[in-house]
N, CA, C and O atoms as a DFTB+ gen file, in Angstrom:
280 C
 N C O
     1  1     182.154    -141.920     182.270
     2  2     181.007    -142.673     181.889
     3  2     180.059    -142.875     183.077
     4  3     178.847    -142.702     182.949
     5  1     180.624    -143.243     184.234
     6  2     179.807    -143.420     185.428
     7  2     180.022    -142.233     186.372
     8  3     181.133    -141.721     186.509
     9  1     178.927    -141.807     187.021
    10  2     179.019    -140.721     188.005
    11  2     179.385    -141.309     189.364
    12  3     178.808    -142.304     189.803
    13  1     180.336    -140.688     190.008
    14  2     180.658    -141.117     191.371
    15  2     179.920    -140.216     192.352
    16  3     179.843    -139.005     192.149
    17  1     179.392    -140.788     193.388
    18  2     178.642    -140.030     194.378
    19  2     179.596    -139.407     195.389
    20  3     180.534    -140.048     195.863
    21  1     179.337    -138.150     195.706
    22  2     180.147    -137.461     196.700
    23  2     179.438    -137.525     198.050
    24  3     178.213    -137.620     198.121
    25  1     180.221    -137.473     199.104
    26  2     179.638    -137.453     200.440
    27  2     178.862    -136.161     200.643
    28  3     179.236    -135.110     200.123
    29  1     177.792    -136.250     201.393
    30  2     177.000    -135.053     201.690
    31  2     177.770    -134.179     202.680
    32  3     178.341    -134.679     203.649
    33  1     177.778    -132.905     202.433
    34  2     178.446    -131.966     203.326
    35  2     177.424    -130.974     203.851
    36  3     176.363    -130.796     203.253
    37  1     177.730    -130.342     204.941
    38  2     176.855    -129.321     205.504
    39  2     177.705    -128.241     206.137
    40  3     178.847    -128.481     206.526
    41  1     177.140    -127.052     206.236
    42  2     177.804    -125.925     206.883
    43  2     177.156    -125.714     208.241
    44  3     175.958    -125.449     208.332
    45  1     177.931    -125.829     209.263
    46  2     177.427    -125.652     210.617
    47  2     177.908    -124.307     211.146
    48  3     179.106    -124.101     211.338
    49  1     176.980    -123.403     211.379
    50  2     177.352    -122.107     211.943
    51  2     177.227    -122.169     213.458
    52  3     176.253    -122.703     213.988
    53  1     178.207    -121.625     214.142
    54  2     178.211    -121.665     215.595
    55  2     177.092    -120.802     216.158
    56  3     176.796    -119.731     215.628
    57  1     176.485    -121.263     217.212
    58  2     175.398    -120.521     217.846
    59  2     175.850    -119.807     219.103
    60  3     175.164    -118.899     219.572
    61  1     176.976    -120.189     219.656
    62  2     177.462    -119.617     220.901
    63  2     178.583    -118.637     220.598
    64  3     179.530    -118.968     219.885
    65  1     178.474    -117.449     221.134
    66  2     179.485    -116.419     220.921
    67  2     179.989    -115.953     222.278
    68  3     179.219    -115.429     223.082
    69  1     181.254    -116.138     222.530
    70  2     181.844    -115.722     223.793
    71  2     182.660    -114.452     223.551
    72  3     183.772    -114.510     223.026
    73  1     182.105    -113.320     223.932
    74  2     182.748    -112.036     223.676
    75  2     184.067    -111.916     224.426
    76  3     185.038    -111.371     223.902
    77  1     184.100    -112.419     225.636
    78  2     185.321    -112.343     226.445
    79  2     186.460    -113.123     225.789
    80  3     187.596    -112.653     225.737
    81  1     186.145    -114.314     225.291
    82  2     187.150    -115.146     224.639
    83  2     187.674    -114.474     223.369
    84  3     188.874    -114.505     223.096
    85  1     186.778    -113.873     222.601
    86  2     187.190    -113.158     221.386
    87  2     188.127    -112.004     221.732
    88  3     189.142    -111.794     221.067
    89  1     187.773    -111.256     222.783
    90  2     188.587    -110.118     223.196
    91  2     189.970    -110.576     223.637
    92  3     190.970    -109.947     223.289
    93  1     190.038    -111.674     224.406
    94  2     191.329    -112.200     224.848
    95  2     192.193    -112.655     223.671
    96  3     193.408    -112.452     223.673
    97  1     191.565    -113.269     222.669
    98  2     192.324    -113.691     221.492
    99  2     192.875    -112.493     220.733
   100  3     193.994    -112.540     220.224
   101  1     192.088    -111.415     220.656
   102  2     192.562    -110.207     219.978
   103  2     193.735    -109.586     220.730
   104  3     194.683    -109.094     220.118
   105  1     193.664    -109.612     222.055
   106  2     194.758    -109.065     222.858
   107  2     196.027    -109.886     222.644
   108  3     197.117    -109.327     222.525
   109  1     195.890    -111.197     222.595
   110  2     197.050    -112.065     222.367
   111  2     197.662    -111.827     220.992
   112  3     198.880    -111.907     220.829
   113  1     196.819    -111.534     220.002
   114  2     197.315    -111.280     218.641
   115  2     197.920    -109.894     218.499
   116  3     198.578    -109.613     217.497
   117  1     197.713    -109.028     219.473
   118  2     198.289    -107.695     219.436
   119  2     197.390    -106.647     218.798
   120  3     197.842    -105.537     218.518
   121  1     196.129    -106.980     218.565
   122  2     195.193    -106.026     217.982
   123  2     194.648    -105.115     219.076
   124  3     194.626    -105.479     220.252
   125  1     194.209    -103.927     218.670
   126  2     193.650    -103.006     219.669
   127  2     192.236    -103.440     220.028
   128  3     191.464    -103.885     219.178
   129  1     191.923    -103.301     221.296
   130  2     190.629    -103.731     221.803
   131  2     189.994    -102.566     222.540
   132  3     190.641    -101.908     223.355
   133  1     188.732    -102.314     222.253
   134  2     187.993    -101.260     222.949
   135  2     187.401    -101.852     224.234
   136  3     186.736    -102.887     224.203
   137  1     187.648    -101.191     225.337
   138  2     187.164    -101.658     226.625
   139  2     185.793    -101.051     226.875
   140  3     185.596     -99.848     226.705
   141  1     184.850    -101.892     227.280
   142  2     183.505    -101.427     227.587
   143  2     183.353    -101.362     229.100
   144  3     183.592    -102.345     229.801
   145  1     182.955    -100.196     229.594
   146  2     182.716    -100.032     231.016
   147  2     181.228    -100.107     231.282
   148  3     180.422     -99.548     230.538
   149  1     180.873    -100.796     232.339
   150  2     179.470    -100.914     232.710
   151  2     179.097     -99.765     233.632
   152  3     179.841     -99.427     234.553
   153  1     177.948     -99.173     233.378
   154  2     177.451     -98.141     234.273
   155  2     176.563     -98.798     235.317
   156  3     175.875     -99.781     235.041
   157  1     176.589     -98.254     236.484
   158  2     175.809     -98.828     237.565
   159  2     174.470     -98.105     237.648
   160  3     174.288     -97.226     238.489
   161  1     173.536     -98.473     236.780
   162  2     172.209     -97.869     236.765
   163  2     171.404     -98.324     237.972
   164  3     170.514     -97.613     238.439
   165  1     171.715     -99.489     238.466
   166  2     170.983    -100.049     239.594
   167  2     171.157     -99.191     240.845
   168  3     170.224     -99.053     241.636
   169  1     172.334     -98.620     241.027
   170  2     172.597     -97.786     242.187
   171  2     171.716     -96.540     242.159
   172  3     171.162     -96.150     243.187
   173  1     171.583     -95.915     240.993
   174  2     170.741     -94.730     240.870
   175  2     169.284     -95.061     241.139
   176  3     168.585     -94.276     241.778
   177  1     168.812     -96.203     240.666
   178  2     167.435     -96.608     240.905
   179  2     167.193     -96.862     242.385
   180  3     166.148     -96.488     242.916
   181  1     168.134     -97.483     243.044
   182  2     168.002     -97.780     244.468
   183  2     167.971     -96.495     245.277
   184  3     167.193     -96.374     246.224
   185  1     168.798     -95.550     244.918
   186  2     168.844     -94.278     245.626
   187  2     167.526     -93.523     245.462
   188  3     166.991     -93.000     246.440
   189  1     167.002     -93.461     244.255
   190  2     165.730     -92.779     244.002
   191  2     164.583     -93.483     244.727
   192  3     163.672     -92.834     245.241
   193  1     164.638     -94.797     244.762
   194  2     163.593     -95.569     245.427
   195  2     163.590     -95.299     246.936
   196  3     162.527     -95.174     247.544
   197  1     164.766     -95.211     247.527
   198  2     164.839     -94.983     248.971
   199  2     164.388     -93.557     249.317
   200  3     163.751     -93.345     250.349
   201  1     164.709     -92.592     248.472
   202  2     164.259     -91.214     248.717
   203  2     162.745     -91.142     248.623
   204  3     162.104     -90.494     249.450
   205  1     162.165     -91.797     247.629
   206  2     160.712     -91.812     247.477
   207  2     160.045     -92.468     248.680
   208  3     159.023     -91.978     249.160
   209  1     160.601     -93.553     249.167
   210  2     160.049     -94.242     250.332
   211  2     160.118     -93.352     251.564
   212  3     159.177     -93.320     252.356
   213  1     161.207     -92.639     251.733
   214  2     161.347     -91.724     252.858
   215  2     160.301     -90.626     252.788
   216  3     159.698     -90.290     253.808
   217  1     160.071     -90.063     251.623
   218  2     159.074     -89.007     251.464
   219  2     157.671     -89.520     251.774
   220  3     156.887     -88.820     252.415
   221  1     157.350     -90.710     251.338
   222  2     156.023     -91.284     251.600
   223  2     155.831     -91.515     253.090
   224  3     154.755     -91.237     253.620
   225  1     156.851     -92.017     253.776
   226  2     156.709     -92.246     255.223
   227  2     156.561     -90.925     255.978
   228  3     155.803     -90.854     256.945
   229  1     157.267     -89.888     255.557
   230  2     157.124     -88.583     256.216
   231  2     155.713     -88.045     256.030
   232  3     155.120     -87.526     256.976
   233  1     155.174     -88.160     254.837
   234  2     153.805     -87.687     254.579
   235  2     152.806     -88.489     255.400
   236  3     151.875     -87.913     255.964
   237  1     152.975     -89.791     255.479
   238  2     152.060     -90.612     256.262
   239  2     152.132     -90.277     257.749
   240  3     151.099     -90.225     258.416
   241  1     153.324     -90.051     258.277
   242  2     153.445     -89.657     259.681
   243  2     152.786     -88.304     259.927
   244  3     152.147     -88.105     260.960
   245  1     152.934     -87.388     259.000
   246  2     152.313     -86.065     259.141
   247  2     150.793     -86.174     259.119
   248  3     150.113     -85.500     259.893
   249  1     150.254     -87.014     258.243
   250  2     148.800     -87.201     258.179
   251  2     148.288     -87.852     259.453
   252  3     147.254     -87.436     259.977
   253  1     148.982     -88.863     259.967
   254  2     148.535     -89.508     261.203
   255  2     148.649     -88.536     262.390
   256  3     147.819     -88.581     263.298
   257  1     149.644     -87.677     262.392
   258  2     149.765     -86.665     263.451
   259  2     148.576     -85.722     263.415
   260  3     148.011     -85.401     264.461
   261  1     148.187     -85.276     262.234
   262  2     147.039     -84.365     262.099
   263  2     145.746     -85.045     262.525
   264  3     144.901     -84.423     263.169
   265  1     145.588     -86.303     262.175
   266  2     144.340     -87.031     262.496
   267  2     144.266     -87.304     263.995
   268  3     143.202     -87.131     264.588
   269  1     145.347     -87.718     264.618
   270  2     145.289     -88.121     266.012
   271  2     145.295     -86.947     266.988
   272  3     144.643     -87.034     268.028
   273  1     145.991     -85.872     266.704
   274  2     146.132     -84.804     267.667
   275  2     145.287     -83.576     267.370
   276  3     145.470     -82.546     268.018
   277  1     144.388     -83.646     266.435
   278  2     143.479     -82.512     266.188
   279  2     142.053     -82.924     266.235
   280  3     141.164     -82.093     266.049
């Protein structure tokens, strides 16, 4: 005859995802885990940058040699 009011509920979805923690839990449970290896792209960029800088300094020294001694 009378309606009873229910408490309000809500669904809270997590916003933070910790990949490392998930992987560790899978390892503990005995599931297979794919390992991701990081490539060092920064090293290749640094090497190319230093070679370019060396080439520019050689060209500048050659130009100053031509200007000063001719």
